[in-house]
Phi, psi and omega in degrees: 000321180297326179297319179294317178298322179298322177296319178294318178299315180297317180297318179294320180295316179292323176295322179296322178298316177294323181298312181299317180300313182291325177297316178298315181295319181297316178297318179294324183293336181293336179250331189269358186230033176271089182218101183288336184269002183284129179300335181254025184297330179296318180297318182287329175293317178296325178301321180294337177271321182292326181300307179296329178297316181283333174298319176297319178301311181296321179298317178292324177297318178295318178298322178293319178298316179297319179297320180293330180278314185281329181226070181297145182251126182247001182280180179274156179262001176229125178090156182279063181283349180268107175279339180272122179301328180295321178294321177295321178294323177297317179297317180295320179298313180297321179297315181295320178297315182295315182291323177293321176298318178296320180298313180291331174291323174301316180297313180297319180294323177294316177295328179300322181299308181295322182299313181290322178297315180292328176294316176297319177297322178295319177296320178292320180297327180292340181268319184259351175060024173202151182276123182269170179296323180295325177294321177296320178297315179298322179297314181294321177296318179299315179296319181298308183292325177296320178295318178297315179297318179295318180296317178295319178296319178294320178295320178299316179298314181294318181294319179297316180296330183273330189261324184297322173301326176294321177297318181294329181274004178292150177296153175299154181298329181267009179274145180292340181283343182291137178231155178296323181296321180296313182288333173295319179293321177296318179297322179297319179298315180295324177293324177294320176299319179297319178294323178296316177298317181296320179298317179298316182295320180295312180296320178296319180293316179298318180295316179295325177293320177296319178295322177298318177296320179294319178296322177296321178295315178298319178299321178296319180292336181263015186298336180241012177260094190291320185302326185244015182297322180298321180293323178291326176296317178296323177296318178295318178297320177299319178294322178295317178298320177296323178292319177298317179300313180295322180292315182291326177300320178292318179296319179297321177298318179293323179297312181291330185278325190236351179284129188286341184252102187297314186294326174294318178299320180297315180296320182293316188273336185298316180268321181295330180295324180291326179281313189269354176238295184295312181290327178295315178296321176297319179298321177300315181293322178296317180294317178296320176298317180297322178294320183292330182252007181296128180071143182294132181090000177098167184286318186237357181291329176271129183297134178253147180304319184290340180281345179272356180282140181275065179248149179259359180230175181269004181275067182238158180248144177285126184249000000 
């Protein structure tokens, strides 16, 4: 039992470290990123919205860890095995905290897609000084996939809230009221939830892979643009972190769904999820914030010599 509690303590502590960092960055971004003339201003505006969404996620995760330590639940998750109303209320509280945390993480992940796409568009716009057709296509694709991810996440939240109470109200397996048809219907609902989660994970992984490809393209276009090369490297690193987050989320889903030893799966995912999901998403936001406040006066608000050149491509040299 102590080993499980230690995992919850560690998870809460690591989540708290990320939480404090993001709160500081969010407060700083409210003053440090007011730049209407910045080509990537849309990305930085979205960052100001995504930060509080993920801050809420981390706060709820910490609350769930504290709840699991102070009020551990030993009952079953299927059927009314809890004769004590307090135990049933404890189960419902943990469920609501967990699902709300997942919802806000869905929101933050959806905003992350548009934020990174707009950051890449801003970097491209800074080189050619006009919005191209490809940038518009990337913007529409980013909005489309972000909308799909948000819709799937919202559907997942709604279905869970509607179906899990029905699962809990199912008769006990040893009760005479239990029927095979009833449990078959419950199983069908849970399988639909699993498919919904899988659809979100697949689309999220494909989207993160596409953003990584776009970041690599932007990095290639900036190979000879010295003033902002560091920012494009940070953008590429942010895309890599987003891809790692999406990949591990899919792997974690497969581990929990098909790995035969639950407690081993719990130990593996409890700590790795904070590093490969929560910290990765936090790292993306930190990097975008660093790009937005890099250099006094902003990245592009101050005219740069290379931006005055009448070039249509990024193959320019800093003079």
